C-alpha positions as MATLAB code, in Angstrom:
seq = 'MDDSLRKRAVGNMSLAAAQERLMLSFRFSPETERIPVPKARDRVTAEPVYARQSMPSFPASAMDGIAVRAERTRTACPDRPLRLTEGVDYHPVNTGDPLPKGTDAVIMIERVRRIDERTVEIREPAVPWKHVRSVGEDVVRGEMILPAHHHIRPVDLGVLLAGGVTEVPVVAKPRVAILPTGSELVPPGKALERGEIIEFNGTVFSSYLEEWGADPDYRGIVGDDPELLRRAILDAVETCDWVVVNAGSSVGSEDYTRDVVQDLGEVILHGVATSPGSPVLLGKVRNKPVIGLPGYPVAAYLALEWFVRPLIDYWFGVKASPRPRLQVRLEEDVKSKEGREHFVRVSIGRIGGRYVARPLPRGAGSTMSLARADGLLRIPSRHGPIKAGEEMEAELLRPKEQIDRTLWVAGGHDPALDLLVNLLREDRSPFSLSVAGIGSIRGLRSLGRGGCHMAAIHLGDEGDGGEHRRWVRRFIPDKEVFLLRLAVRPFGWLVAKGNPTGFSGPEDLSGSGVRLVNRQEGSGTRLFLDRLLQEKGIDPSTVDGYEREVSSPWRVAAAVEDGSADVGMGTLAVARRFGLEFLPLRKEPFDLVIPLEVAESEAGKMLMDTVRSDAFRAAAASLERGDFVGPANGRAYNTDRFRKGRSGKRS';
ca = [
      58.974    3.902  -24.484;
      62.507    3.694  -25.873;
      64.011    0.397  -24.654;
      67.498    1.904  -24.850;
      66.679    4.037  -21.815;
      66.796    0.930  -19.704;
      70.277    0.109  -20.883;
      71.866    3.365  -19.863;
      74.538    3.052  -17.211;
      73.831    4.436  -13.762;
      75.466    7.826  -13.169;
      78.219    8.655  -10.739;
      77.391   11.976   -9.067;
      78.686   12.586   -5.545;
      76.187   12.219   -2.729;
      76.526   15.855   -1.641;
      75.962   17.121   -5.195;
      72.955   14.825   -5.643;
      71.369   16.058   -2.416;
      71.904   19.672   -3.453;
      70.373   19.052   -6.878;
      67.309   17.473   -5.274;
      66.799   20.394   -2.889;
      67.138   22.944   -5.694;
      64.557   21.132   -7.805;
      61.581   21.733   -5.494;
      59.843   24.472   -3.553;
      57.260   23.398   -0.993;
      54.303   25.380    0.372;
      52.878   23.112    3.076;
      49.515   23.892    4.621;
      49.051   24.936    8.236;
      46.757   23.077   10.597;
      45.749   23.862   14.148;
      45.789   21.012   16.614;
      45.215   20.711   20.384;
      48.376   21.301   22.380;
      48.328   17.832   24.065;
      48.592   16.253   20.573;
      51.381   18.537   19.334;
      54.456   16.653   20.566;
      57.006   16.107   17.761;
      55.135   18.434   15.400;
      56.694   21.566   13.890;
      55.265   25.048   14.429;
      54.064   26.804   11.278;
      54.314   30.315   12.766;
      55.384   31.997   15.994;
      53.211   31.196   19.023;
      52.547   33.974   21.565;
      51.297   33.746   25.146;
      47.679   34.704   25.663;
      48.000   35.127   29.412;
      50.713   35.581   31.987;
      51.907   32.831   34.259;
      51.399   33.436   37.084;
      48.658   35.947   36.403;
      48.863   37.335   39.967;
      51.633   37.830   42.537;
      51.973   34.443   44.218;
      53.723   33.051   47.236;
      56.815   31.024   46.349;
      57.012   29.439   49.821;
      54.876   28.141   52.666;
      54.884   30.819   55.383;
      53.348   34.178   56.156;
      52.700   37.153   53.876;
      53.624   40.542   55.340;
      54.252   44.123   54.372;
      58.030   44.335   54.532;
      58.067   47.897   55.867;
      56.276   46.794   59.067;
      58.991   44.238   59.868;
      62.076   46.478   59.589;
      62.653   46.609   63.376;
      62.869   42.803   63.805;
      66.263   41.488   64.954;
      67.587   38.584   67.058;
      67.891   40.781   70.178;
      64.401   42.283   69.786;
      62.050   39.773   68.087;
      58.971   41.309   66.507;
      55.566   39.869   67.259;
      52.921   39.879   64.528;
      49.174   39.343   64.749;
      47.271   37.302   62.151;
      44.882   39.350   60.047;
      46.557   42.565   61.138;
      50.300   42.140   60.518;
      50.436   38.897   58.552;
      48.405   36.336   56.591;
      49.224   32.590   56.422;
      50.031   31.465   52.841;
      51.029   28.272   51.069;
      53.163   27.948   47.955;
      51.205   29.199   44.946;
      48.616   31.197   46.929;
      47.797   34.708   45.713;
      49.580   37.358   47.754;
      46.997   39.042   50.034;
      46.311   42.723   49.380;
      48.622   45.039   51.215;
      51.478   42.530   51.449;
      54.692   42.495   49.424;
      56.859   39.732   50.947;
      56.721   36.187   52.278;
      58.614   34.872   55.286;
      59.328   31.132   55.170;
      57.538   29.129   57.841;
      60.932   27.889   59.073;
      61.785   31.503   60.038;
      58.600   31.983   62.070;
      58.109   31.117   65.778;
      54.508   30.611   66.849;
      53.533   32.201   70.172;
      49.814   31.359   70.207;
      46.991   30.699   67.760;
      47.079   34.239   66.310;
      50.541   35.479   67.230;
      53.940   34.719   65.708;
      57.428   36.063   66.268;
      60.158   36.879   63.705;
      63.868   37.694   64.341;
      64.804   39.394   61.061;
      63.027   41.844   58.746;
      61.393   40.729   55.511;
      62.836   41.815   52.174;
      60.323   43.387   49.750;
      59.143   40.886   47.095;
      61.304   38.117   48.464;
      59.785   34.638   48.059;
      57.127   36.139   45.805;
      56.486   35.130   42.210;
      55.688   38.278   40.259;
      53.079   38.454   37.516;
      54.537   36.877   34.388;
      57.623   35.532   36.144;
      57.322   32.364   34.003;
      55.366   33.546   30.951;
      54.274   37.083   30.094;
      51.174   37.737   28.009;
      52.262   38.691   24.495;
      55.668   37.025   24.830;
      56.723   34.665   22.020;
      56.686   31.153   23.462;
      57.863   29.270   20.384;
      59.289   30.526   17.088;
      58.217   29.242   13.691;
      59.713   25.942   12.492;
      60.297   24.731   16.029;
      60.202   21.007   16.760;
      57.786   20.771   19.695;
      59.116   18.896   22.735;
      57.191   17.613   25.776;
      58.412   20.536   27.898;
      57.078   22.979   25.291;
      53.560   21.628   25.782;
      53.577   22.786   29.408;
      54.770   26.269   28.497;
      52.078   26.588   25.823;
      49.306   25.592   28.219;
      50.720   27.828   30.968;
      50.596   30.710   28.491;
      46.913   30.126   27.788;
      47.477   28.494   24.394;
      45.186   25.512   23.792;
      45.728   25.073   20.044;
      48.967   25.417   18.151;
      49.531   26.067   14.418;
      51.720   23.335   12.952;
      53.034   22.449    9.513;
      50.871   19.750    7.940;
      52.782   16.495    7.563;
      53.922   15.548    4.064;
      52.086   12.495    2.815;
      54.552   10.051    1.269;
      53.406    7.187   -0.946;
      55.376    3.932   -0.634;
      55.384    1.687   -3.704;
      57.355   -1.578   -3.273;
      57.861   -3.186   -6.681;
      58.656   -6.730   -7.750;
      56.575   -9.690   -8.908;
      58.546  -11.899   -6.496;
      57.287   -9.976   -3.450;
      54.540  -11.297   -1.168;
      52.983   -9.747    1.944;
      54.310  -10.761    5.388;
      52.608  -13.813    6.843;
      52.111  -15.623    3.535;
      53.667  -19.064    3.152;
      56.569  -18.671    0.739;
      56.876  -20.532   -2.524;
      60.316  -20.982   -4.043;
      61.454  -17.696   -5.583;
      59.159  -15.530   -3.434;
      60.414  -12.893   -0.991;
      58.583  -11.289    1.920;
      58.034   -7.575    1.336;
      59.365   -5.880    4.470;
      61.088   -2.745    3.175;
      57.741   -0.945    3.077;
      57.249   -1.472    6.805;
      60.745   -0.166    7.532;
      60.182    2.849    5.266;
      56.881    3.621    7.021;
      58.521    3.516   10.446;
      61.388    5.762    9.384;
      58.993    8.239    7.766;
      56.851    8.390   10.911;
      59.951    8.875   13.052;
      61.070   11.762   10.829;
      57.651   13.442   10.914;
      56.007   12.389    7.637;
      52.715   10.570    7.067;
      53.483    7.290    5.226;
      50.945    5.895    2.773;
      51.812    2.261    2.047;
      50.016    1.443   -1.195;
      50.850   -2.236   -1.677;
      53.078   -4.292   -3.939;
      53.378   -3.336   -7.612;
      54.328   -6.138  -10.004;
      57.124   -5.897  -12.567;
      55.037   -4.275  -15.269;
      55.722   -0.736  -16.544;
      52.026   -0.036  -17.031;
      51.209   -1.089  -13.459;
      54.000    1.148  -12.168;
      52.830    4.023  -14.338;
      49.287    3.835  -12.943;
      50.552    3.449   -9.378;
      52.714    6.579   -9.620;
      49.936    8.629  -11.237;
      47.462    7.548   -8.554;
      49.979    8.351   -5.825;
      50.799   11.889   -6.999;
      47.068   12.692   -6.986;
      46.802   12.369   -3.190;
      50.389   12.379   -1.881;
      53.089   15.034   -1.693;
      55.788   12.735   -3.037;
      56.386    9.132   -3.961;
      58.978    6.538   -2.913;
      59.424    3.620   -5.304;
      61.367    0.692   -3.879;
      63.377   -1.460   -6.341;
      63.392   -1.133  -10.099;
      65.725    1.873  -10.086;
      68.722    0.067  -11.600;
      69.247   -0.916  -15.253;
      68.111   -4.542  -15.342;
      65.596   -5.939  -17.793;
      62.772   -5.558  -15.248;
      63.864   -2.188  -13.809;
      61.244    0.211  -15.124;
      61.365    3.169  -12.714;
      63.581    5.366  -14.890;
      61.532    4.733  -18.039;
      58.226    5.433  -16.327;
      59.376    8.571  -14.513;
      61.001    9.913  -17.690;
      57.760    9.298  -19.567;
      55.550   10.902  -16.906;
      57.793   13.812  -15.988;
      61.509   14.357  -15.513;
      64.507   12.366  -14.310;
      66.576   14.792  -12.226;
      69.362   12.331  -11.500;
      70.060    8.609  -11.857;
      72.927    7.129   -9.860;
      75.222    8.364   -7.094;
      78.847    7.520   -6.328;
      78.171    5.558   -3.150;
      78.549    1.989   -1.991;
      75.989    0.725   -1.220;
      73.078    2.726   -2.663;
      74.387    3.638   -6.111;
      71.263    3.032   -8.273;
      69.142    5.865   -6.835;
      66.739    7.760   -9.086;
      65.520   11.277   -8.320;
      62.628   12.420  -10.448;
      59.686   14.777  -10.763;
      56.108   13.934  -11.779;
      53.496   16.716  -11.794;
      55.976   18.842   -9.894;
      56.196   16.308   -7.055;
      59.322   14.361   -6.046;
      59.523   10.716   -7.060;
      62.413    8.890   -5.374;
      63.477    5.529   -6.769;
      65.399    3.507   -4.172;
      67.429    0.293   -4.609;
      65.753   -2.971   -3.703;
      68.496   -4.301   -1.423;
      67.500   -3.367    2.143;
      70.698   -1.731    3.426;
      71.125    0.316    0.251;
      67.450    1.276    0.371;
      67.511    2.391    4.017;
      70.654    4.451    3.561;
      69.307    6.098    0.412;
      66.011    6.825    2.177;
      67.959    8.711    4.827;
      70.136   10.487    2.266;
      67.307   11.790    0.095;
      63.894   11.469    1.741;
      64.811   12.703    5.209;
      66.367   15.939    3.852;
      63.161   16.496    1.876;
      61.130   16.109    5.074;
      63.391   18.531    6.947;
      63.185   20.968    4.021;
      59.387   20.694    4.068;
      59.261   21.591    7.771;
      62.027   24.186    7.618;
      64.134   22.338   10.220;
      67.527   20.670   10.182;
      68.214   17.287   11.734;
      71.007   17.163   14.293;
      74.062   15.267   13.070;
      74.784   11.933   14.693;
      77.400   11.829   17.457;
      80.837   10.784   16.233;
      83.561    8.714   17.813;
      87.184    8.009   16.970;
      87.659    4.250   16.502;
      90.531    1.907   15.661;
      89.747   -0.604   12.938;
      90.093   -4.231   13.963;
      90.113   -5.541   10.386;
      90.994   -4.308    6.902;
      88.283   -2.428    5.021;
      88.194   -2.545    1.247;
      87.195    0.606   -0.598;
      87.744    1.974   -4.075;
      88.577    5.538   -4.943;
      85.871    7.403   -6.815;
      83.015    6.076   -4.681;
      81.966    7.053   -1.164;
      81.699    3.935    0.996;
      79.395    3.455    3.977;
      80.517    0.566    6.187;
      78.485   -0.796    9.094;
      80.591   -1.597   12.152;
      80.202   -2.952   15.649;
      82.077   -0.926   18.258;
      83.514   -1.906   21.618;
      85.355    0.018   24.309;
      88.418   -2.059   25.117;
      91.296   -0.954   27.294;
      90.153    2.675   27.315;
      89.828    3.061   23.530;
      87.181    2.270   20.968;
      87.629   -0.557   18.489;
      85.448   -1.121   15.404;
      84.904   -4.352   13.485;
      83.303   -4.222   10.021;
      80.059   -6.141    9.658;
      79.007   -8.006    6.477;
      78.892   -5.405    3.714;
      76.338   -6.860    1.320;
      73.597   -4.372    0.407;
      71.076   -7.088    1.276;
      72.523   -7.783    4.728;
      69.678   -6.415    6.824;
      71.017   -8.002   10.013;
      74.260   -6.058    9.693;
      72.382   -2.766    9.905;
      70.217   -3.979   12.789;
      73.358   -5.002   14.717;
      75.521   -2.031   13.771;
      76.766    0.335   16.455;
      78.164    2.811   13.972;
      78.758    3.758   10.372;
      82.103    4.527    8.747;
      81.858    7.087    5.979;
      84.894    6.588    3.761;
      85.485    9.502    1.358;
      85.617    8.803   -2.373;
      89.268    9.841   -2.514;
      90.252    7.253    0.075;
      91.510    3.789   -0.875;
      91.596    0.614    1.260;
      92.004    1.000    5.018;
      94.285   -1.267    6.998;
      93.567   -2.823   10.377;
      94.928   -0.614   13.130;
      94.127    2.659   11.368;
      91.882    5.147   13.120;
      88.738    6.662   11.647;
      85.697    8.591   12.759;
      82.443    6.635   13.082;
      78.894    7.993   13.150;
      77.128    6.380   16.101;
      73.913    4.453   15.530;
      73.724    3.446   19.198;
      74.316    5.627   22.260;
      77.932    5.749   23.401;
      76.814    4.887   26.937;
      75.436    1.549   25.713;
      78.656    0.799   23.848;
      80.609    1.516   27.022;
      78.538   -1.117   28.861;
      78.881   -3.879   26.276;
      81.183   -6.884   26.542;
      82.504   -7.827   23.109;
      82.945  -11.549   22.368;
      84.679  -12.664   19.168;
      85.258  -16.187   17.894;
      83.133  -19.281   17.517;
      79.414  -19.388   18.110;
      77.046  -21.566   20.084;
      73.418  -21.156   21.218;
      74.792  -20.885   24.766;
      76.072  -17.424   23.850;
      72.578  -16.407   22.729;
      71.302  -17.607   26.108;
      73.808  -15.352   27.857;
      72.767  -12.371   25.737;
      69.120  -12.884   26.660;
      69.673  -13.680   30.343;
      71.695  -10.506   30.850;
      68.770   -8.575   29.360;
      66.161  -10.436   31.407;
      68.118   -9.799   34.607;
      68.042   -6.045   33.828;
      71.811   -6.093   33.859;
      73.463   -2.734   33.169;
      75.783   -4.648   30.823;
      75.103   -6.457   27.580;
      76.933   -8.971   25.408;
      77.786   -8.515   21.730;
      78.866  -11.582   19.757;
      80.981  -11.521   16.595;
      81.057  -14.960   14.966;
      84.419  -14.686   13.211;
      85.847  -18.131   14.022;
      87.862  -19.429   16.957;
      91.337  -18.616   15.597;
      90.414  -15.096   14.524;
      88.784  -14.617   17.915;
      92.015  -15.559   19.707;
      94.056  -13.296   17.425;
      91.645  -10.434   18.089;
      91.856  -10.967   21.848;
      95.653  -11.068   21.690;
      95.839   -7.640   20.045;
      93.174   -6.043   22.233;
      90.376   -6.215   19.688;
      87.719   -7.779   21.945;
      87.000   -8.422   25.619;
      86.953  -12.216   25.331;
      87.193  -14.995   22.758;
      84.884  -17.962   22.220;
      86.657  -21.126   21.061;
      86.021  -24.777   20.149;
      89.286  -26.176   18.850;
      89.186  -29.936   19.260;
      89.763  -30.086   22.989;
      89.234  -33.510   24.552;
      87.501  -32.028   27.551;
      90.424  -31.540   29.944;
      91.268  -28.077   28.624;
      94.746  -29.078   27.471;
      94.216  -28.421   23.766;
      92.500  -25.097   24.419;
      95.326  -24.049   26.746;
      97.849  -24.778   24.013;
      95.950  -22.626   21.518;
      95.641  -19.789   24.030;
      99.358  -19.871   24.827;
     100.111  -19.710   21.121;
      98.118  -16.545   20.483;
      98.072  -14.917   23.927;
     101.431  -15.873   25.466;
     101.778  -13.119   28.047;
      98.262  -12.468   29.333;
      96.693  -14.115   32.367;
      93.308  -15.527   31.375;
      90.436  -17.714   32.501;
      88.941  -20.533   30.481;
      85.225  -20.503   31.232;
      83.414  -23.593   29.979;
      79.943  -22.894   28.637;
      79.110  -26.250   27.107;
      80.292  -29.636   25.931;
      78.287  -30.143   22.785;
      77.654  -33.001   20.358;
      79.320  -32.141   17.057;
      79.047  -33.900   13.714;
      77.669  -33.973   10.179;
      74.409  -32.287    9.206;
      72.423  -33.973    6.413;
      68.870  -33.695    5.132;
      66.106  -35.827    6.620;
      66.504  -39.394    5.483;
      70.123  -38.757    4.440;
      69.201  -38.994    0.742;
      72.820  -39.170   -0.473;
      73.686  -41.964    1.970;
      76.553  -39.892    3.363;
      78.535  -41.753    6.015;
      81.863  -39.955    6.470;
      84.657  -37.875    4.969;
      85.464  -40.546    2.359;
      82.142  -39.713    0.695;
      83.223  -36.112    0.097;
      85.773  -36.873   -2.609;
      84.548  -37.402   -6.166;
      81.172  -38.776   -5.099;
      78.960  -35.857   -6.126;
      78.127  -35.057   -2.510;
      78.080  -31.272   -2.123;
      79.670  -29.757    0.977;
      79.017  -26.362    2.529;
      82.127  -25.309    4.455;
      82.895  -22.881    7.283;
      85.296  -19.980    6.925;
      89.032  -20.357    7.366;
      90.072  -19.962   11.002;
      86.891  -21.394   12.461;
      87.088  -24.402   14.768;
      84.805  -26.313   12.417;
      87.075  -25.675    9.434;
      90.162  -26.769   11.372;
      88.458  -30.011   12.380;
      87.350  -30.739    8.792;
      90.853  -30.076    7.458;
      92.270  -32.465   10.045;
      89.801  -35.177    9.037;
      90.616  -34.761    5.350;
      94.340  -34.892    6.078;
      93.968  -38.054    8.170;
      92.037  -39.713    5.336;
      94.475  -38.488    2.688;
      91.768  -36.507    0.875;
      92.812  -33.567   -1.281;
      90.441  -30.635   -0.505;
      90.420  -29.724   -4.208;
      88.505  -32.971   -4.894;
      85.720  -32.010   -2.474;
      82.719  -30.422   -4.187;
      81.892  -27.273   -2.162;
      85.114  -27.044   -0.145;
      85.563  -23.449   -1.374;
      81.980  -22.529   -0.497;
      82.393  -20.768    2.843;
      79.694  -19.480    5.171;
      80.207  -17.591    8.409;
      77.927  -19.367   10.888;
      76.533  -22.821   11.744;
      73.050  -21.465   11.006;
      74.041  -20.761    7.406;
      75.471  -24.264    7.091;
      72.177  -25.745    8.251;
      70.150  -23.416    6.009;
      72.136  -24.535    2.949;
      71.529  -28.210    3.760;
      67.858  -27.555    4.492;
      67.189  -25.796    1.183;
      69.048  -28.446   -0.806;
      71.860  -26.273   -2.154;
      74.272  -28.486   -0.177;
      74.109  -32.118    0.892;
      76.280  -32.019    3.991;
      77.958  -29.659    6.409;
      79.316  -29.696    9.941;
      77.609  -28.404   13.052;
      76.115  -29.196   16.431;
      73.156  -31.309   17.416;
      71.300  -28.195   18.600;
      71.597  -26.608   15.159;
      70.490  -29.817   13.454;
      67.395  -29.983   15.629;
      66.608  -26.306   15.040;
      66.475  -26.968   11.265;
      64.943  -30.438   11.351;
      68.081  -32.099    9.929;
      69.618  -35.470   10.649;
      72.738  -35.521   12.777;
      75.650  -37.959   12.354;
      77.786  -37.575   15.514;
      81.568  -37.327   15.414;
      82.586  -36.186   18.868;
      81.663  -34.096   21.876;
      83.599  -30.847   21.978;
      83.951  -28.206   24.693;
      82.939  -24.636   23.974;
      84.936  -22.216   26.126;
      85.214  -18.497   26.726;
      88.759  -17.128   27.052;
      88.532  -14.223   29.476;
      91.485  -12.018   30.468;
      91.919  -11.595   34.188;
      91.213   -7.854   34.112;
      87.896   -8.501   32.352;
      86.946  -11.378   34.670;
      87.556   -9.189   37.723;
      85.638   -6.204   36.346;
      82.051   -5.524   37.381;
      80.813   -6.665   33.971;
      82.926   -9.822   34.030;
      81.717  -10.799   37.497;
      78.131  -10.317   36.401;
      78.750  -12.509   33.353;
      80.217  -15.289   35.504;
      77.339  -15.027   37.977;
      74.938  -15.458   35.078;
      76.800  -18.526   33.781;
      76.750  -20.150   37.230;
      73.056  -19.377   37.728;
      70.230  -21.904   37.736;
      68.532  -19.799   35.068;
      71.406  -20.389   32.646;
      71.402  -24.134   33.249;
      67.632  -24.314   32.823;
      67.786  -22.268   29.609;
      70.575  -24.492   28.302;
      68.450  -27.577   28.966;
      65.651  -25.993   26.940;
      67.848  -26.210   23.844;
      66.466  -29.758   23.543;
      69.769  -31.490   23.620;
      69.600  -33.898   26.500;
      73.331  -34.488   26.389;
      74.182  -30.828   26.892;
      76.956  -30.706   29.454;
      77.588  -27.433   31.154;
      80.053  -27.408   33.999;
      81.775  -30.529   35.183;
      81.228  -32.234   38.547;
      77.940  -30.448   39.174;
      79.632  -27.093   39.635;
      78.061  -24.005   38.234;
      81.159  -23.253   36.204;
      84.709  -24.401   35.804;
      87.687  -22.210   34.910;
      91.355  -22.603   34.228;
      93.530  -19.622   35.041;
      96.983  -19.676   33.548;
      99.817  -17.744   32.032;
     102.669  -18.929   29.864;
     105.078  -20.937   31.986;
     102.632  -21.755   34.758;
      99.163  -23.143   35.245;
      96.729  -23.531   38.064;
      93.123  -24.380   38.799;
      90.501  -22.014   39.989;
      86.734  -22.371   40.161;
];
């Protein structure tokens, strides 16, 4: 193989053009299989299905009552009731019974007055064929029940069976081979060595393929060897309808997908103008599609939907319904470059009668961002950066009704918030909690401009609420709010077991070789660190790692645990979760700032009830921090309600 192939730059075709080229490159002739109707849900009909019998197959009573010949009842009226004799003038019937011979109408039992065991009286004449189900009223023999290329729903199964159909012809599912590549990959459940990564994309691919109607064939990990990949693709095209290769589609030294596909068949396209998902390869081997997807999870999942799902729909002759869309106002700036179509994951909240979207981490490897996303912004290639406050249309990844019932919290983070999320779920609450860990200051700013329902803060308060009140007045001067205390938590330095660097305080951060992992600007942790450095007269530029920012206490602890940092700041609970040593500095309150209108809403009241519950206190104790302090003075919760220029207490 020519090594220069691997050095070619990835192309830049638009997504729409790439999808069209893929569709024009193949013609499918799927087989038809006949399966029992009860197993046909979610399958696609291969041909029209016709009723083999009528339903009902006889005239049937539609009511409980009596069957009569209408002509014999024409003289009945309120002034001259007509008496009828069983077996002569009428026959008792129940709903669904065949209509007795010689009768053509049913009188509801409520309209009949019994005189004796065999005699009844009616006060109005019957109408011919009233309350009677005619032959074929539901399904008529010979009628088309389902057209070809119809996605079979549960309700369709009943109609098929009612029409006498017991087997249905369906399009055979396409069998799709899944080939994850990479010598660093190991199966789930294996203990990881340094440099190894759990292979999980294959499981996600399989689930998506099943959901879309295909038959996934996961064929195991293929190492970074062109000959191994070559054999794997050739084996796959022997028994599968097309092949999905995960990773190896870019132009790195160990990216072999393009070379191998070019050698075995044809490269239809390499590279699309999208972010993420650019290094996609579309190829053909033995006249079967071979799709090379990026290795990064988010890019891979998006590209799978862009190229493999349309192939599945094309195979079945159906078209997937577009996702619902919603107009949203952006809470933060979104970077995008012209010439490339950007796909941005966002969380969405309904606040003050309108929908607000906050971008989630945009890395192509940020799997959690896709799992937590409520929607997807599709930014056209001709569009540049988007400013906070602008409105855009979002594709919904979660039902709008769920978004409407979600309380959006932005700011600092603490395990107590995770407890609230879970308790609301366990209590079968109609509302849920969504947490955006963007830092205390950014949380307050967001709340002040209507970008979230409440803010979570820990800003150096001494416990009496005074410091937190001052911060709230600064950013939310004109809104009446509650301060709801969730915890008073031990806060300090996180170091590895045994404290191998001998770290003892901020003085050890300057010029000592101790590596810090820092929190993002605007977080309560960052503000506290900056204050400590200022008090000690330490220039941040002399601190190794000061510029290394992470967005959560968990990431701080992970960096210390894996040895890429020596010290960071966090809580005792986080230290214990990661098996780190904890050097205490202070105990700090962690409060929710809740506007009055939110606190008095149904969702807000339910949140407060959960915080004051025994279940919350018990769950908080299970965090294994014996000095966890929830509410003061034994109360279930403690709030401060205030507005600029006045303050008061309320609990």
